[in-house]
Structures are given as structure tokens and as C-alpha cells.
C-alpha positions in Angstrom: -9.7 19.1 17.8 -9.1 21.9 15.3 -10.1 22.5 11.7 -7.7 23.9 9.1 -9.3 26.2 6.6 -6.9 27.1 3.8 -7.7 29.2 0.8 -7.5 27.3 -2.5 -4.5 29.4 -3.5 -2.5 28.0 -0.7 -3.2 24.4 -1.6 -0.3 22.5 -3.1 0.1 19.0 -4.5 2.9 16.6 -5.3 2.9 13.4 -7.3 5.4 10.6 -7.8 5.7 6.9 -8.5 7.8 4.4 -6.5 9.0 1.2 -8.1 9.2 -1.6 -5.6 10.8 -5.0 -6.3 9.1 -7.8 -4.6 10.9 -11.2 -4.1 7.6 -13.1 -3.9 4.4 -13.3 -1.8 4.0 -11.5 1.5 3.8 -8.1 3.0 6.8 -5.9 2.0 7.2 -2.7 4.1 7.4 0.5 2.1 6.9 3.0 5.0 10.4 4.4 4.9 10.2 5.2 1.2 6.7 6.8 1.5 7.5 8.8 4.6 10.8 10.0 3.1 9.0 11.3 0.0 6.3 13.0 2.0 8.7 14.8 4.3 10.8 16.0 1.3 7.7 17.7 -0.2 7.5 20.3 2.6 3.7 20.1 2.9 2.7 20.4 6.5 -0.9 19.2 6.6 -3.0 17.4 4.0 -3.9 14.0 2.6 -1.7 11.4 1.1 -3.1 8.9 -1.4 -1.1 5.7 -1.9 -2.3 3.7 -5.0 -1.0 0.3 -6.2 -1.2 0.2 -10.0 -1.7 -3.5 -10.2 -4.5 -6.1 -10.0 -2.5 -8.9 -8.3 -0.9 -6.9 -5.5 -2.4 -4.7 -2.9 -1.7 -2.3 0.0 -2.2 -2.5 3.7 -1.5 -0.5 6.9 -0.5 -3.1 9.5 1.6 -3.9 12.5 5.2 -3.2 11.9 6.8 -4.6 15.1 5.9 -8.2 15.2 6.8 -10.2 12.1 4.4 -12.9 13.2 1.5 -10.6 12.3 2.6 -10.6 8.7 3.1 -14.3 8.6 -0.4 -14.9 10.1 -1.9 -12.5 7.6 -0.3 -14.3 4.7 -1.5 -17.7 6.0 -5.0 -16.2 6.4 -5.2 -14.8 2.9 -4.0 -18.1 1.5 -6.9 -19.9 3.2 -9.4 -17.3 2.1 -8.3 -17.3 -1.6 -6.4 -20.6 -2.1 -4.6 -21.6 -5.3 -6.9 -24.0 -7.2 -7.4 -25.6 -10.6 -11.1 -24.7 -10.3 -10.7 -21.1 -11.5 -11.4 -20.3 -15.1 -8.8 -17.5 -15.2 -5.3 -19.1 -15.0 -3.5 -17.3 -17.8 -0.3 -17.0 -15.8 -0.5 -20.1 -13.6 -2.4 -21.4 -10.6 -1.5 -18.3 -8.5 -3.1 -15.9 -11.1 -6.7 -15.8 -10.0 -6.1 -16.1 -6.3 -3.8 -13.0 -6.6 -6.7 -11.0 -8.1 -9.1 -12.2 -5.4 -6.6 -11.3 -2.7 -6.2 -7.8 -4.1 -9.9 -7.3 -4.2 -10.2 -8.4 -0.5 -7.4 -6.1 0.7 -7.6 -3.1 -1.6 -5.2 -1.1 -3.8 -5.6 2.4 -2.3 -4.8 4.0 1.1 -5.7 7.5 2.3 -3.4 8.7 5.1 -3.7 12.1 6.8 -0.5 14.2 6.8 0.0 16.2 10.0 3.1 18.2 10.8 4.7 17.2 7.5 4.5 13.4 8.0 2.0 10.7 7.5 -0.2 10.4 10.7 0.6 6.7 11.3 0.2 5.1 14.7 3.1 3.9 16.7 3.0 0.4 15.4 1.6 1.0 11.9 3.6 0.5 8.8 2.7 0.8 5.1 2.9 -2.5 3.2 2.9 -3.6 -0.4 1.2 -7.0 -0.3 2.5 -9.2 -3.1 0.1 -11.9 -4.1 2.1 -13.7 -6.8 4.8 -16.3 -6.3 7.4 -15.0 -8.7 9.3 -11.7 -8.2 7.7 -8.5 -9.6 8.4 -4.8 -10.0 5.4 -3.0 -8.7 4.5 0.6 -9.3 3.0 2.6 -6.4 1.6 6.1 -7.2 1.8 8.7 -4.4 -0.3 11.9 -4.4 0.0 14.5 -1.7 -2.5 17.4 -1.4 -2.2 20.0 1.3 -0.8 23.2 2.7 
């Protein structure tokens, strides 16, 4: 294992936002968009922050080969935070509060090392925007890359 010591003058950063259209609930893979942007920045080694700018959607790094994993995760989150008329907050319908609970459980930020100019994802890992609402949305994902 090696450490990289870079003077602060050599440190670079890049920022952008992606807009992702989601057709409804589930894990929607955004790996290609994220990796493509990172590679285009020309930063060899650093840290990528991926941030979902919403309270009813979240992010996950998960299995990208077997679709059954995503279906099982969706069924699991629906059991953990089910739609119900028992919630006080239902301004936008019965899926409103469960969407907020699901986002709290799964998180809205990812930190991914960048090594050799690309996110250091494992062989079977993909980056997913997890939509928790029933109707289609346009979600904004902020990307921040810091490195050398």
C-alpha cells in the first residue's frame, strides 16, 4: 500500500450536476454517467463525492450484475418503511413519508476513491439512484471530484 502526498498547489477539483429522470420506484443505475464524467476530468487520484439533492430519493453502491438483487432490495425497503395512513406527513400522498424514511435509511451521499483516473468500484459494484416515490421525477445529483 502506498500513500500519495501532493502539495496543495497540485490539488484540483471539478464540480457538476447530473439530472436523472426516474420512471418510478427502484434502483436506477447511474454508473456510466458518473464514471464518464470522472474520466473526462483528467484527475488521476482523489476522492469523488456523489450527493443526491433530494429528501425522497437516495444513493447506493450495489450489485450491478444480478437484477434480482435490486428487486429484493426494493421489496426489503418497502417492508421496512411501508406506505401507511398512520403517518402525519402525507402532503404529497401515501408514498410521501415512506420515501423520506427510506432516504434516511439508505443515505444521500457516497464517497468513492478515484484511482488511476476512474472511480475505484469493485467488479460487481454499480452506483444507483434509488427513487422512493411512485411517480416519475427529475433528480439532481451533485458530483465533486478532488484530487491530483
